[in-house]
N, C-alpha and C positions, 0 to 999 in steps of 0.2 A: 843484671837480668837472671842470669843462671842460678842465684840462689834463690830469686822468687819461683823460677820453673821448679826448682827442687821442693821448695818447702808447701808450694801450693798442688804441685801433682799436675798443672796444666800444660800444655804442649807450649814450645816457644811461638808458633804461628797466633796462638790463640792469646799469649801474652801481649803480642807486638800488635794483634789487632786493639787491644784496649790501651796499652800503653805503647805507643810507637818508638817512645825513646825513654832514657832513664831521666832526661830532665822532665818529662811528661808523668812519668810515674812517680818521682820526687813530689811534683805539684799535685797530684791526685792525692799520696798519701796526706801532705799538709791540708788540704782541702778537708778531705774526710776527719782529721784531726780536729782542725779547727771547728767544723760543724758538729761534732759530738761535744766539746767543750761547752759552744755556745748553748747548744740544746740542754746541758745540765744547769746552765744559768739562768735558763728559761724555766726550767722547772723550780727553781729556789723561788725566783722571780713570782711565781703563780702560787706556791704554797705558804711563803714567808710575808712579811710585812717588808717595805722595802730597805728600810734600815737593817733587820735582819738579815735580808738578802746581799747587801753590800758587805757586811762583816762576814759572810759565809764566803764570797768571792775571796777575801784577801785571808780567810782561815785556809781554804783551798789553796791558794799559793803558797803560805807557809807549808803546806803539808807537803805539796811537791818540793820544796827547796830543801826538806828534810829528808827525803827518800836516799837510800844509801847509793843508788845509781844515777843521781842527781848530774847532769852535764849541762846545765843551761837550758834556755828556752828554746826550742827546735825552730819558732819560728823567727828568734834574733840569731840562731845559728846559721838559718838559710840565708838570712840577709847579709851575712857576715861571708859565706859560703861563695855566694854566686852574685858577682857586682852587677850584674845586668839588671835593670829595674824591669825590663820586660819577662825576665825568666819565671817560669811556672810557678817556681818556689816564692820568689820574691811577691807575685802576685797572689798566692794564697795568703802569704805572710799579713800583707795589707789587707786584705780582705777579712781576715780573723781579726786585726787590730781595730780596723773600722766598726765591726760587728760588736766587739767587745764594748768599744767605747760609746757606741750607740746604747747599749744595754745599761752601761754606768749610768749616761745621761737621762735615761727614762725613770731608773730607779731614784737618782739623785731629785729629778722633778717632782716625784711623788712625796718627797719629804722635805723640800724647799721650793715655796711658790716662786720665787722670784727666777725666771729664766736665766740671768746672767750668772747669779749666784749658783744655781744647780749646775751649769755648763762649767762653771770655774771646778767646782768640787769633783764633778766626773773626770775633768781634765787632771786635777791633782792626783787622784786614784790612780788613773792610768799610768801617768808617770812614774808614781811610787811603786807600781807594781813591776813597770819595766825595771826601775832601777834595782829593785830587790832580785830579779832574775840575774841580772848583771853583776852585782855586788856578791850574791852568794855563791857564784861561780868562783871567785878569788879568795874571798873571806869567810866562806861557809854562813850557814842559816842565822848563825847568831851574832852577826859582825852587824853593819850598818844595814842589811837587809831586814833584820828584825827590827831594828829602830825604824825604819821607813814603815813598815807594816804596822808597827804601833800607832804611828803618826797617822797614818791611813784610818785606824780604828778611831783615834782619836777625834779625827776631822768628821767622820760620820755622826759621833756623839754630839759634838759642836753644831752640826746643821741640825738635828732632830734633839734639842734639851729636854724635851718632855719623856724620852725615854731613859730610864736609869743606866748610869755608864757602866759598863761591862766589868764585873769583879770588884765593883766599888759599894753594891747594896748592902753588904753585912756589915765590914770591917773598916772600909774606908781606903783599902788598899787601892794603888793604881790600877786600872784596867790591864789584863794582859792578855796577849794573843797564842797564849800555851794552854787555855783550855782545852777539854776533850776537842779533838780536830776530825772535822768529816775526811772520809779517806777515798770515798769515791772519787773524786777528782783526781786524786795522785794515783789511785790504780789505774786511771786511764793514760797517766803519764808515765808511768812505770817504765817504758823503754823508749820513749820519745825525745831522748836527750839529744841524739845525732840524728840529723837528715841524710847523711850519706848513704846509707843501706838500710832503708826501711824495710826489706826483706827480713833482717835480722828480728824486728821486733814482732814476735810471735806471742806473747805473754796472753794466756787464755784470760787473764783478767780484764782484758782491754779490748775492744773492737778497733779502736785508734784512739789516741789522746786525742 
């Protein structure tokens, strides 16, 4: 709390009126973090085709895994750090994961009419994203994390065969997930690898990841 007071210039009573405890502060940080990421997903869903928006999600994940300060997914980190399922950080992490999965399902349903098949695609993408974050912490972004994201791209392509495969329209090469990567998701995650001290995350490039 002292770091937050120093960073914001607010008085301690003012800070404690908004966040009565450190647990509430961390939960609030993660809720805002999740809301801003989901808002970006919504923007892409509105401006792109469903398959393009799904590819964009995976590209954004890869960009996040490749940032120099990457320390894992802050939502996963919170789930490990706080064992109580009712902790504000755990509740915020669950809410974010549920929101992301719901959006994946909506986009999958737009390219696959069968409800069961589209739900399976969304679930597969969700678990590949989670797995990529966990693997990249230990083995880096070019290990199994990259293979998992490539598999995600392939699943999207297979679900929507009328759209040419990424990277294969000209020379027959396999699609890759390392073409120019959007960075706006990654900028919002630039300092969000740890949930222990959210007051330290003061990058001007992100309001909160």
